N, C-alpha and C positions, 0 to 999 in steps of 0.2 A: 399575478404570479404565473410564470411559465409552467406548463404541464411537463413534469419530468418523465419524458417518454423512456429514456434509457433506465431510469430507476424502476419504472413499471416493468420494463422488459427483464431487468435482472430479477425482480421479484417473481415473475412468471417462471424464470429459469430455475430459481431456487426453491419456489414453493412458499405457501403461506399457512396452509392448514387451518385449524380451528382458531388460531390466534387472530385472524382477520375478523371473525365473527365476534370475538371477545372485545376487540377494539370498538366495533360498531355498536355493540350492545352497551358497553360502558359509556360511550360517547353519548348515545341517546338518553340514557338515564341521567348522566351528569347535566345534560343540557335541560332536561325537564325539572330536575330537582333544584338547580341553582336558584332560579327566580322564586321558587316556593320558599327557600330559606331566607332570601331577602325579604319576602313577605312576612316571614316570622319576626324578622327584626322590626319591620314596620309595625306589626301588631303590638309588639312590646312597647314601642314609642307611643302608639295610639292609646294603649292602656294607661301610660304615665301622664299623658297630656290632656286627655278628655275625660269629662264626667262619664260614669257608667251608662247613664241613660242616653248619651249622645255618641257613645263609642261605636265606631265603624260605620257611622251614617254617611260620612264624606271620605271613607277610606278608599283610595284608588286600587282597583283590581282586588278581586277575592273578598271584598267587604262582606257580601252576603254570606259567603262560606264561613268567615269568622264569626259573624253574628249567629249563625245557626250553631256553630260549634261551641260558642261561649255563652249561649243564651241563658242557661241556668245560673251560672256564677254572676253574670252581669245583672240579671234581674234582681238578685239578692244583694248586689253591691260588693260582691267578693272579688275584688280586683286581683288580689294575691293569688287566689285559686285559679283565676283565668290566665294569669301570667305563668303559673305552673303548668297549665295545659299547653300553652304556646311553647313553653320551654321543652316539654316532653315531645311535642310534634317536631320542634327543631332538632332534637337529638335523634329522633328516628330519621328525619330527612338527612341529617349530617352523616348518619351511619350509611345510608344508601349512597350518598355523595362520595364518601370515602372508599366504599367498596367499588363504586363505578370508576373512580379515578384509579384505584389500584388495578382494576380490570384493564383500563386503557394502557396503563404502564406495563403490566404484565404481558398484554397482547403485543404491544409495540416491541418490547424487548424480545418476545418469542419470534415475532416475525423477522427481526434482524438476524437472530441466531439461525432461523430456518433457511433464510436466504443465503446467509454466509455458508452454512453447511452444505446446502445444495450446490452452490457455486464451487466450494472447495472440492466436492467429490467430482464435479465435471472438470475442474482445473487439473485435478490429479490424473484423470483419464486422459485429458488432452496433452498433458506434459509428455506422455509416452509416444504420442504422434508428433515427432520432431518437425519443427518448422524449418524453413529454408536455411536459416543462419543459427539455429540453437547451438549447434556443436562449435560455432565459431565465436560465440559471445564471450567466452572467458568470464571468470569470476562468478558472480551469482547469475543463475539462469533467469530468463524472463518469468517463468513460472514462480520462482522463488521471490522475485521482486513484487509480483502481483499478490502473492500470498502475504508478504510482509507489510506492504503498503497500501495497495488498492483494496484488498478484501476487507480489511478493518474499516476503511472509509465507506465502502458500500454498506457494510453492516450498520455503521453509525448513521448513514443517510437513510437507510430503510427504518431505523428506530425513530430518527428525528421526523421523517415525513409522517409515519403512522402515529406518532405521539401527538403531532399537531393537527393532522387531518384525519377524520373529519371533525374531531371535537372542537378544536379552537375556532374555526369559522362559524360553526353551528352555534357555539356558545356566545360569540360576539353578536351574531345576528339576533339571537334570542334576547340578549340583555339589551340591545339597542331598541328592539320592538317593545320590551318591557318598560324601558325608560320613556319612550315615546307615548305609550299608553298612559303613563303616570302624568306627564305634561310634555307635550310635543315640542313646544318652543324652547323650554328650558333644556331638553335633550338635544335638540338641534344646536343650541348655543354652546353647550359643553362639548358637543362633537366637533363643531367648527373650530373652537379654541384648541382642542386636541390636535386636529389636523394641521392648523396654522402653526402650533408649536413644533410639531414633528418637521414640517417643511423648513421652518426657521432653524431648527437644530441641524438639519442636513446641510442647509446653505452655509451656515456658520462653520460647520465641521469641514466641509469641503474648502472653504476659504482658508481655514486654519491649516489644513494640510498642505495646500499650495504654498502658503507662506513658510511653513516649516521646511518644505523641501528646498525653497529658494534660499533660506538663510543656512540651511545645512550644506548646500552645495558651495556657497561662498565660504563657509567655515572650512570646508574640505580644501579649498584652494589655499587658504592661508596655512592650514595644516601641512600641506605638501611643502610650502615654502619653509616652515619650521623644520621639517624632517630633512629637507636638503641642507639647511644650515648645520643641523646635527651631524650629518654625514661628512660635512667638510671640516669638522672640529680638528681632526688630526692634521689636515693641510694647514689650517690657520695656526695651529700650534707650531708647526715646523717652520713657518715663516714668521713666527713671533707677532702675529696679528692679534690685536685686542678684540676684534670682531670680524665677522664675515662681511665682505663688501656687498653692498645692495641694501635691502631694507634693514633697519635696525631691529635687533631682536625684541627689544622692549616694545616697539611699535607693533610688531607682529603678534606678540603675546597679548597686547591690549586689544588688537583687532580680533583675535581669535576668541578672547573671553566675550567681547561685545557681540559677535555673531552667534556664538553658542547660547548666550543669554536670550537673544532674539529668537533663535530656533526653539529653545526649550519653553519660552513663554508664549509662543504663538497660539493663539486660540484661548488665552486665559479669560477672555470676556464671554466665551460661549456659555458657560453654565451660569454665570451671574445674569446675563441678559435672558437666557431661557427661564431661570428661576423667576426673575421679575415678571416676565411675560405670563408665566403659569400663575403667579400670585395675583396678577391683575385679572387674568381670566377667571380664577376662582372667586376673586372679590366681586367681579361683575355677575357671575353666575348666582352667588349668594344674595347679591343685592336684588337681582330679578326674582329670585325665589322668595326673599322677605317681602318684596313688593306684591307678589301675587298672593302670599300668604295674608297680607294686610287688607286685601280687598274685601268688600262686603257684597256677596258671600265670598269667602277665601277661594282663590283658584286653585290652591294646593295646600295641603295640611303639613304639619310638622313631620308626620309619618311619611308622607309623600316625598318631602325633601330628603329625608334620611334614606328612603329606598332608592331615590334617584341617584344620590351620591354613592350609595353602596353598589349599585348596578354599574356605574361608570368606573368605579375603582375595581370591581370584580373583573371587568372587561380588560383591565391592563395586562395581566399575565398572558392570557391567550394571544393578545395582540403582539406582545413582545416575542412569544414563541413563533409566531408567524413571520415576524421581521427577521428573527434569527435564521429560520429556515430559508427564507429568500436569500439572505446574505451568504449562507453556505451551500446553496443549491448547486451552483456551478461547480464547486469542488466535488460534490457527490456525483454529478453527471459525468465529470471527467473521469473519475474512478471507474464508474460503470462502463464508460466507453472503452477504457483500457482493458477491463475484464472481458467484455463481450467481443471486442476485436479479437482478442487472443482465443476465445473459445470458438469463435466462428471462422477461424483461419483454415485454409486448406492444407492438409498434410503435405510435407515436402516430397514424399514418395508415395506414388499410387501404383499398385501392382498391376501389371498388364493382364488382360483376360486369358491369354494363353502363354504359359511359362513352362520351363523345363527346370529340373533340379540341378544344383550344383553338387558335384561329387568331391573332387579334390582339385587342387591347382598344382599341376605337375610340370608345366612348361614355363609360362610367363604371364605377367600381367602387362597389358598394353594400354596406354592412353593415346588416343588418336585425335589430335587437333581439338583438345578439351578446353573449354572456357567455362569459368564459374564466376559469377558476380554475387556480391553481398546485397543486403536490403536496400542500400543506397545506390546500387548500380556500379560500384567500384569493382573492377575486375580483380579477383584474387588469383585466378589462374587465366592465363591469356594464350589460347591456341597452343597448349602444351601437348607435345608428342614424346612419349617415353616408353621404353621397354624396361621392365623390372623382371629379372630372372627369378624363377621360383626356387624355394629352398635356401634363400640367401638372406643375410642380415644387411638391410638397406636403411641407411641413415638419411634423413632430410633435414637440410639446414637452409634457412632463408634469411633475407635481410629484414623481414617482418615476421610477426608472430602468427598471422592468420593463414599465410599460404601453406605451411605444412599441415595445419589443421584442416584446411580445405582439401588437400590431397588425401589425407587419411579419411575424412568423412566421405569422400567420394567412393573409395574402395570399400568401406563399411556400408555404403549405400544409406547413409543418413539423409542424403539429398542426391538429387541427379544434376548432372552438368547442364549448364545453360545451352551448350552446343557441344558437339563431338561425341565420342564413344569411349567407353571403359570396357576392355575385353579381358575375360579371364579364360586362358587357354583357347582364345579365338571366339568365345561366347560373349555376346552382348549382356553386360550386367543387368540392363533393364528387362531382359528377357528371361532371367533366372528368378525362380520363386524366392520371395523374401525370407520364407522359413528356412530354406536351404542355405541362403547366404548368411542368415544369422547363426545357423548351426556350425558352418565351417569358418566363421571369422570371429575374433574376440578383440575386445578393447580392454587395455589396462592403463588408466589414467595416472598422472602424477599426483592425484589427490582424490579424495572421496572414494577410496577402494573398499572401505569397510563401513557396514551399516550396523546398527545395534542388534546383535544376535550372537550365537555362539560361533567360535572359530569355524567349526565344522559346517554350520549353516551358511556362513559367509562363503566358504569354498564351494559348497553344493549350489548355492544360489537358486534354489527351487528344483534342482535335479534330484528328485527323491530316489531315482533308480541307482544312483551312485552308492556303493557300499562304503563301509568305514575304511576298508583296506585301500580302496581307490582314492578316497580322500587323503588318507595318510601318505599314499605314494605321491600324490599330486603335491602335497605339502613338502615332501622330501625332495622332489625335483626342483621345487622353487626355493630350496634351502631355508625353508621356514620352520622346520621341526626344531632347530636349535633354539628358537625363542618360544615356540608353542609348548613344548614339553615342560619347561619350568613354570609355566603359568599355573595358577591354583588348580584348575580342573582340565588342563591340557586343551585338547580339541573342544571340550565342552565349556570352556571359559567364555563368559559373556564379554564381548568387546564392543567398541564403538562409543558413541556419545553417552549412552546409558550404562556402560560397563567399563572394563579395563582399557585404558588408553594405550594405543600402539604408536610407536615412532613412525615417521614417514617411510623409513626403510622397511619396517615390519609390515606396515599396511600395504606397501608396494608388493612385497613378496607374497602376501595373502591374495592380492589380485592376480599375480602370476600363477599361483597355485589354482585359482578359479579358472584361469584360461587353460592351464594344462589339463585339468580334469575334463574339459570339453574336447580336447584333442583337435583343435581347429587347424585349417590348412594355412591361415594367416592370422598373425596376432599384430595388432597395432599397439605399440608401446609409447606412452608419453612419460619419459623418464623424469623423476624428481632429481633435485640437485643435492649432492652431498659434499662435504668438505673433502679435499684431495687427501687420500691416504687413510680415510676413516674406515674402521672395520665394517661399517654398514655398506660402504661403497664396494668393498671386496666381496661381501655376501651377495649384493645385487649383481656384480659381475659374474659370479659363479652361477647364479640363478638363471640370468639371461642366457648364458652359454648352454646350460642344461635344457632350457625350454626351447632353444633355437634348433635342437637336433630334429631333423626330418620335416621342418616346416618353414614358412616364410615369415620373416619379421620386418615390419616397417617401424623404425624407431625415430621418435622425435627426441634427440639426445639432450641430456643435461650435464654431461661430463665429457672431458677430452678422452677418457679411456674408452668410452663407448664409440667415439668416432674412429679411434685407432683400431678397435676390433671389428668394425663394419666391413663387409665384403664390398659394399658399394656406397658412396656418398653422393647424394643429389643436391645440387645448390640451386636454389630459386632466388631470383631477384626481379622485383616488379612483376611477379606473376609468370615469368617465363623460366625455362631451364637454361642456365648460363654454363654450367659445368656438371660433369658427372665422372666418377672414377674412385679410386682408393684414396684414403685420407692423405697419404704421403704425396701422391701425384698432385692432388689439388693444392696442397700447400706450395708446391713448386711452381704451378703454372697459374694460379688465380690470386691476384692481389686482394679482391673482395673476400675470398674464402680465408686468407691469412688474417685479414682485419677482423672478420667475424669470430674466428678461433680466438684471437688475442682478447677481443672484447668480452666474449661470452664464456670462454672456457679456460682462461689462464688461471693458475693457482692463486694469484694474488688478488683476484677480483673480489671486491667487498672489503679488502684489507687496506689497500692503498688509497688514500683520498686524492 
């Protein structure tokens, strides 16, 4: 079994605590107690099959201990009392075994939870250090995908590993030694038959899987032919054909049934053959055991045979647990690799050693020969040179979804350009302090603008210096008071996933209020889509117009009204700027722009099929 280096690395990152000690202590106790319990079973058989005077004389392993422990009852021929003492010892040992197994289970579960909690905390911290393409991903973020899929797998893998290791291999080794000490050749025979049966099972299973894939593929080809005939049914009806030319339908259906039957019955001999082999192996082992028991003197007693069988049977669950672990290990390792790769990644933005603060953007934003590539090397922006005047509403439209996001993320400095410069009033964005850039810029997305908290807390977003009056004025500027005031507790109403649900328009206006409260120099808006003429759209228009006063807006539009109200529209195609100007002018001179407006912003979009 390969050593799971990544699983161990994840365990070190997440921590193990006292649960690791619990696993080891429980494993050691269970390994020590299990052979003793099997010895108790042998002792009972010995008491049942031997006269009191000869009991435990030929008992394999611990015979002397049992003779001393049961000397009194056996000397007086009290077999029942001796059996009662053995039963009491067995109960005590079973209690220790149960507690030790519970300790292993509890420790393994605890280690899985500890690792998951530690990785979750690190994942949460890392999610705020945006990677090179996090803002471009769209939909669920990479951190969300890891939380939803990879983290539970890492937790399950940590549990499975510590549930099996070290207890299972130690127990199997102890039981094999125990069986060998009872009778080495019988133990070796049983072990060899078990190994051969396992190899036979794997060979037959692989053969059955190959056959099943072959027959399924052939059935798929016939299925395609049947589907083709069904699609041609209207054509055949139009020409008054009794059947589709080509293969007869009845013949195809018979072939499909035959191939499906072959595919579903592939490997039906696996378990009968395996069972036959197991029965033959068990019969041979029993024959050898009976032969050795019939020798003079006997090479093994009835108690020895029972203990040998019990040892081999008891070894089955830990062996099965190890096999399952090996089968799933690659899946656990892949999840660990995904987690650790994300946690070890380099942040997309590293602050320069010497920076100056950004005050306001009063003149222009300049992109000078800017290139930005995604994680696959595809150019989202290709040598873009562009001047954006300050204090204007600028809409960005592109033939793809990611180019506007790439431009917006550059201005917010969620990542840096692959080459070229972004200048704010002539200052290189990379030479400005990140704290001042974050203070003078704000992002309002078309989704996820509200978290579970009160409306006021959503608008403040951690700014405890903002007064209630400032929060109210920000909500008024964003035209949000009209729906906030009717809420059960007004600004104190709990909203978000765990509270009152807001509409997309309402959540967007809460995001606008959050941005207005910070009074930034630049706001990037990713506008949600609303039905034409809807009251929500009118409220959003009024809110954007109010927020735009005295600051720059970069808008990723969702409606035609936003394009019409923009001071400047920038058209991107294949990563380059192809047109710029007012909406009406671009409609006149750009065929691509007219097409995009028609496809994305016409009022019948989503209505006409």
